[in-house]
N, C-alpha and C positions, 0 to 999 in steps of 0.2 A: 519881962520879955520884950515889951514894947520899948523900954529904955535902951536895952541892948541893941535892938534893931535900929533905933534912932541914931545912937552913937556910931554904929557901923556905917550907915549911910552918910552921916556927917564926916567921918573919917575919910570915906571913899571920895566924897566931894572935895575935901580939902587936897587929897593926893592928886586928883584929876586936874584940879585948878592950878596946882603947882607944876605939874609935869605933863600936861595934856598935849597930845598931838593927834592929828587926824590920820585915818587909814582908809585906803580904797583897795578893795580886792576884786579882781576880775576872774571869773571862772570860765574855762574854755574846754572844749573836747580836744583831747591830746592829739587825735588823728586829723580831724577836719579843721581844727582851730576855731570852730564856731562857738559863740558864747552860749552859756547854758542858763536859761531863766528858771528860777525856782529852786536852785541848789541851796542846801541848808549850811549855814556857817555858824560854828560854835567855838568858844574859847575854853580851854581846859581849866584855867584858874581865874577866869574873869566872868562876871555875870552879864556877858554880852552875847548876842546871837541874832539871827535873822536869816532872810533868804535874799537871793540875788533878783534884781529887777529885769526888765525886758532887755536890757543891754548887758546882762550878765554881771552887774556890778553890785557890791556890797560896800556901804560907806558908813564909817563911824567918825563923828566929829571930834570925839574926845576919847583918848585912850592913853594910859600911862606909858612912858617910855620903858624900853627894856625887851627882852625876848619873851614872846608868847607863842604857845602852841595852838594852832588852829585845826579844827576838825571840820572837813567839808564832805558832805554826802549828797548823793543824787541818785534817783531810781535808775537802775540799769548800768550803774557805774560803781567802781570800787571806792570805798570810803578812803579819803586821803587825810593823813595827819602831816602837817607842815609847820615848821618853826619860822616865825616872822620876827624880824628885828625892827623895833620901833625907835626911830631917832626923834629929832626935833621937827616940828612943823608938819609938813605933808609927806606921808608915806604911801607908796604904791606897791602892790604885790599881785602876782598872777599864780593861779592854781590850775594845773592840767588834770583833768579827769580821764580815766581809762575805762573802756567798756569792760563790764563784768559778765562774761558768758557763763551761764550756769548749765551743766549737763543734766538733763532730766531723762528718765527712762522713757523708752518707746511707748507710745499711746496708740492702740489700735481700736478704731470704732467700726463696729460691724453689726448688721442686723441679725439677730439670732434668737433662740428660744431662751426663756428664763432658766437659770440654774440655781441650785441650792446655795452656792457660795457667791456672795456679792450681788445678788439680785435685789432690786428695789421694787420689783413687782409682786403683787399677790396673785398667786396662781395655783392651779391644780393640774395634775397629771392623771391620766388613765391609760394603763398599759393594755396589751392585747387580751390577756387573760381576764382582766377586770371588764373590759368591754364585751367580751363573749359571755361572761357571766350575767351581765345586765341586759344585753340587747334582745336575744331570742328573736321575737318578731317586731321589736320596737325600733323606731327610727332614732336618728342622732339627736334631735332636740329632746326626745323622751329620756335618752341616756344622760344628757347634759343636766337634766333636771335633778340628778342626784348630787350635784355639786353645790357648794355654798353660794348664797345670793343669787341663785338662778331659778326661774320659774318658767313653766311651759304650758301650753294648751294645744289641743288638737281639734281641728274642725269636725272630723269624723268621730272623735271620742275614743279612738282605739290607739292612737299614736302612729297610724298609718295614713299617709297622704300629707295634706298640708298641715304643718305644724309651725308654731312660733315660739320664740324664747325671749326672755328679758333677763338681763344681768344687771344687778344693782339698779333696776328701775329703767335702764336703757333699753329701747326696743331694737329690733333687728337691724334697722337702718344705721344704728350707731354702734354696731358690733362687726368688726372685720373678721372674715372667714377666709382661710387659705387651705388649699389641698395641695400638698407637696410644694408649697411656696407659690402656687398660682392663685391670684385673688378670685373669689367667687361672688363678691357683691355686684349687683347690677350697676353698670356705670351711671345710669340716669338717676335712680333714687336710692341706691345703696342697699336695696332689699336683697335677701337671700331666700331662694325657694328650695327648701329642704326636700321637697317631694321629688326633686330631680336626683337626689343622692340616696334614695331609699336602698337599703341593703348594702350600702358602702360600708357601714359599720362593721360588717363581717369581713371586710378586707383592709381594716385599719391595723397598723402596727402599734400606734399610740395616738393620743391627742393631748393637747394642752390648752387650758383656758387661762388667759391673763385677765384679771379683773381690774378695772380702772383704765386710765389713759394709757395707751401703749406706744411702742416705738413707731416712728414714722415708716419704718420698714413694712408695717402692716397696712398702710395706706390711710386715706382720710376718714374712713368709717371708724377707725380704731379710738373713738372717743370714750365709749362706755367699757368696751372689752375687746379682746381679740381671741379667735379660736383657730388653732393651727392643727390640721389633721395630716397625718403621715400614713400613707398606704403601705401595705406589706410588700416584702421583696420575696422572690421565689426561694424555695428551700433547696438545699443541696441534695436531699434524699428525694427520690420520686415517689409518687403515691396518688391514690384516688379515693375520695370519700363522698358519701351521699347523706342528705339530710331531708327529713320529712317531719312536719309538725301540724298540729291542728289546735284551734283555740276558740274562744268565745266569738259570737256573731259570725259564725261560719267562716272563720279565718283559717286558711290553709297556706302552707309554705313548703316548697320543694327546692332543693339546691344540690348542685354537684360541684365538687372541688377536684382539680387535677393539678399535679405539679411534675414537671418533666425531670427534675433533678439536674445535675451538672452534665452538660453536653459538651464534649470535646474540650473539657477544662476551661471553657470560655463563656458558655451560654447557659441561661436558665429561663424557663417559661412557666408561668403560673396562670390558671384560668378558674374562674368561678361563674356559674350560671344559675339563676334562680327564678322562680315564679311565685308570686303572692296574690291571693285573692281574699277578699274580705267584704261582707256586707255592711260593716260599719255600725257603730252604735246608734247614730242618727238615721232618720229616714233619708233615703237616696244618697248615702255617703259611701257607696261601694268603691272598691278599688280592684283593679287588675294590672299588676305590674310584671313585666319581664325585665330582668336585669342581668347584665354581664360585666365582669371585671377581668381584664387580662393585662398582664404585665411581662415584658421580656427584658432580660438584662444581659449585656455583654461587658466584660471586664478584662484587663490586662494589668500589667505592672504600672502603667502610667495614666489610665483613664477608665472611667466607668460610663456606660450608655444605658439609660433605662427608658423604655417606651411603654407607656401605660394608656389604657383606654377603658372607659366605663360609661354605663348609661343603659339605655334600652327603651322600648316602646312602652307606653302606659296609657291607661284609660280609666277614668274615674268620675263618679258623680259629684257635682260641685255643691258644697254645703257651707259656704261662707256667710250665709244669712244668719244673724243671731236671733235670739227669742227674747220676749219680754220677761221682766222679773217675776211676774205672776205665773208664768209657765214653768219656771224653774222649779217650783215646789211640787209639781205633778210628775210622777214618774213616767207617764206616757207623753204628757204635753211637752216635756223638755227635749224629746227626741224630734220634735217636729222641725221640718226643713222647708222653708218657703220655696226653695228651688226644686222641690219634689214635684210640684204641680206642672212646672214647665220643662221638667226632665233636663235641667242644665247639666252638661257633662263637657269634658274635654279629652281630646286625643293628642298626646305629646310625645315626641321622641327628641331628646337632646343629649346626644353622646358627646363626650369630651375626650380629646387625645392630648397627651402631654409628653414631651421629650425632654429628658434631663441629661446633660452631658458634663461630667466632672473630669477636667484635664489637669493633670499635675505638671506645672511649669517648672517648679523647683521644690526643694524640701519645705519651703515656707509659702509658696505661692501657687494657689489653684485658680483655675478659670472655670467658673460654674455658669452654664448657659441653660436657660429654661425656654421652651417653646411650647405653646398651647394652642389648641384649635377646638372650637366649640360650634357644633352644628344643631341648630334648634328648628324643629319642624312642628309647627302647631296649625293643623289644617293647611291653610294656603300661605302661612307665614314661614319665611326662610330667611335666617339670619346667620351670618358668619363673622366670627370674631377671631382675631389672631393677635397674640401678645408675645413678644420676645423680650426676655430680661437677661441682662448679662451682669454677673456679680463677680467682682474680683475679691477673692478672700485670701488674706495673707496670715490667718491666724493658725493654720494648720501646722503644728510642729511635731506631730507624731508620724511614725512610719505610715506609708500608704497602705490601706486595707481595702480591698475591693468591697463594694456594697453587695 
C-alpha cells in the first residue's frame, strides 16, 4: 500500500513538473461584487482544495494544464460548479456566488401553559373536580402538597392561615405564582402570602405547577417552579348553593354560591362568599376569615371582558415562632407558641381586582389586556399597586369562542 501511494505521488509530481501552471481564483458576491473571505474551493478530479483569504483569493502555484471542474461553497450562498481552463503560466478566474434564501416555516414564540405535546417542562395539572375533592377546608399550599416533589407546612398546623411550600427544594421566593396571568410574588423579596388567598381554591377552574426553571413569561422568581392559577367563569345556568362544615380544633366554615346565568345573551355574574373560623392546632393560632369572590363577564362576537375581585377581611393569631427539637416529642409541648404570651395578632384586608380584555383583531391576531389593582390595609398601612400588561397573541387559529 505504501509503495502504491509513493508511486502515485511520484507520478503526480512528474506530471506537475512537466505541465505545471499557476491559478488564481477570486470569489465575489454576485450582487454587491464584494469579495468573500472563507469560501471553500475544491476540485472534482484533483487533490487540491482550500479557502479564500481576506481578499477573496485562492491561489495554486502548480496545477496541470487542461479543463478542471471547480466546486465553490460558502455559508448562505448556493454551491457553484464551474469549469476552468488552465493554459500555460499564470491563469486567473472569477467565481460569482448567489444568495441562497431558504424558506422556513413560521415560528411563533408565546408565553403559555405547558401542554402534553411538545412540552419540555415537567408539570402537573389539577382540574376543578380534583381541587374540590382535596380542598374542603384546606388552603392552596396544602392542596399542592399532593403533587410530586412538593412539600408544605402550616404555622397553625391546620392548613388554615400562613402556609409555605417548597418544590424540588426551592422555597417560596424561587417559585413564581400567577392568578389569571397576574403575578402574585412580592416585588421586594418575591415571597407569596397564601393567607391572602384562602378559600380561593373553591373558585378555581384549574391549576398547573411547572417544576424546574420556567419561561420568562412567569417572571424572575420562576427559577425553581411556577404555579399558574385560573379562576372559574360564570355558568350559563343560574343557581344558588349553600355550604356548611365543621372539623377538628373548632373549625367551622360557611359559604354561599350564586350564579346569575346568561343575562341578555351577553352578561354573566358569579359570586361566592364564605366565613371560616378555627382555633388552630397550636396555641394562639386561631383564624377568622371572611372571603368573597365575584366575577362578571361580557362577551360578543369579537371580544370578551372579565372583571374579577376577591379577598376579604381577616384576623388571626400569629404563630410564626418555632419550637425546640426537644419540645417536638411531647404532644402538648409541640403546640406551644411563644407569641401566645404577648397575644400577637394581625388584622388584614387585601382585596384584588383584575380586568381581562380579549379583543379579536383578525382570525389570527388577538389583543389581550390585563389590568390589576391591589389594595392592602394592615392597621395603618395602605399600599396601592397597579400593573397593566399587554400581550399580542397571534397563535389563535380556531374560531372565536366566548369565555
